[in-house]
N, C-alpha and C positions, 0 to 999 in steps of 0.2 A: 502660538497663543492666539485665542480668539480676540478680535478687535471689534468694538462697538463704537460707532460714531456718536451714539447717544446712550445715556443711562436711563434708568426708570423715569417715568413721567407721572406727575400728580396733577389733578385738576382741582382748582380752588374756585369756589363760587363765593365772591366777596360782596356782601350786600351794602348799600349805602343809599342815602337820600339824594334826590336830584338825578340828573341824567349822566353826570360823570363823577368819578370819585373825587373826594376832597384832596387838596394838596397834601394833607397829612397821610392819607391812605396811599397816594401815589409815592410819597416820600418813603413810607415804610417798605413798599415793595421795591422801589429803586435801591434803597440801602441794602436789602437782601441780595439783589442782583449784583451789587458792587462787591459783595464778599467772594463771588465766585463759586459759591456752594450750589447754586442753582443757575440755570440759564432760562431766559424767557423764549418759549417756543411759539405760543399763540395767545392772543387776548381778543375776547369779544366783549362788547358792552351789550348787556341785555336789559331791556326795559319792559316792564308789564304794566299796561294801562289799567285803569280802574275796572274796565269790563273784562280783563284777563288776556287781552290780545298781547302777543309777544313781538317785539321789534328788536333785531340784532344789528349791531355795527361792528364790522371787522376792524380792529386797530392795526394799521399797517405801519411800515417804517417811518412814514412821514406823519403819522397820526397825531391827533390832538392830546394824547395821553402821554405826558411827560414822565418817564421813568428813569431819570438821571441819564437820559440819552440812550437807554437800551431800546432796541427794536426787536420785534418778534423774528425769530430765526426760522420758523416753519409755519407761516401764516396758512390757514386752511386746515391745520391739524385737528382743530376742534370741529366736530361735525354737527349737523342738525339734530342727530339723535342725542348727542351730549346736551344740547340746549334743551331739547324736549324733555329728557329725563330729569334735568335739574331745575327747570323753570317753576316747578311746583313749589320750590322753597322760596321763591321770590314773592313778596306780598304785593297785592294789586296796588298800583300807583307808586311802585318802587323800582329801583334799578340794581343791577349787580354787574360785576366784572367777572367773566369766566376766563380763568388764567390757567394756561398749561406751562408747568415748570418742570424742566429736566432736573433731576437730582444728580448733578455732576459728581458729587462726592461718592455716589454708589456705582458709577460706571466701571471703576476698577474691580470692584467686588463682583460685579456681573460678569466681567470678562474672565476673571480667574475662576469663578464657579463654572462657566460654560466650557473653559479649557480643560478643567479637571473632570468633566462629566457630571458635574453637579447642577442642580436646578432649584431655584426658589419655588417651592410647592405652594406656599401661602404667604402672604404679607398683609398686615393690617396696621393702618395708622390710627393711633388713639389721640384725639385732639387734646391740646394743651389744657384747656379748662378742666377736662375730665381727669387727666393725669394729676394736675395740681390738687384738685378736690380730693382725689383718692389718697394721695400722699399726705395731705393736710390731716385727713381723718386718721390715717394710719399713725402718723407722728403724734397726734393728740391722744390716741388709744395707748401708745407706748409710754407717753409721759404720765398718763393716769395710772398705768400699771406700775410704773417706776415709784410713784408716790405711794401706792398701796403696799408695795414691797418694803419701802423705807419705813412706813408706819408699822408694818408688821414686825420688822427687825427691831424697831425702837420699842415695841411693846414687849417682845421677847426679852430684851436686855433689861427692861424695867422690872420684869417678874423674876429675873434670875438672881 
């Protein structure tokens, strides 16, 4: 069987005010890391000045970013090209953390697919706000349909 040391990795650009994430933002990420579902591979703090200049700071094992004691396992994984392509999303005068998370819960699937000759040909992540908005809209539409059907059934019984 194929063995992978790492599972798939996702990059997250988490915006915030100030030069470092708030304690609440750090706690949210730290709590996720504590579950074991993901591992922290790399973190960069990215600041965009009011004139658009970008400054990055690599967060290392002894860094100032407390994530429940978690340290990046692969510092340097996030490259300059990643920062360049994502920096557009940071508003001038703002900062963000660029975080590389290994999806440990998907490593076993990746190993089994590779061992069986399979390969993931496409993968797309849909953000939670979009998924929730779509499902809320679908549930509302179903609820409205149900009310219309109940009204039509009630009308047909009244005419019988």
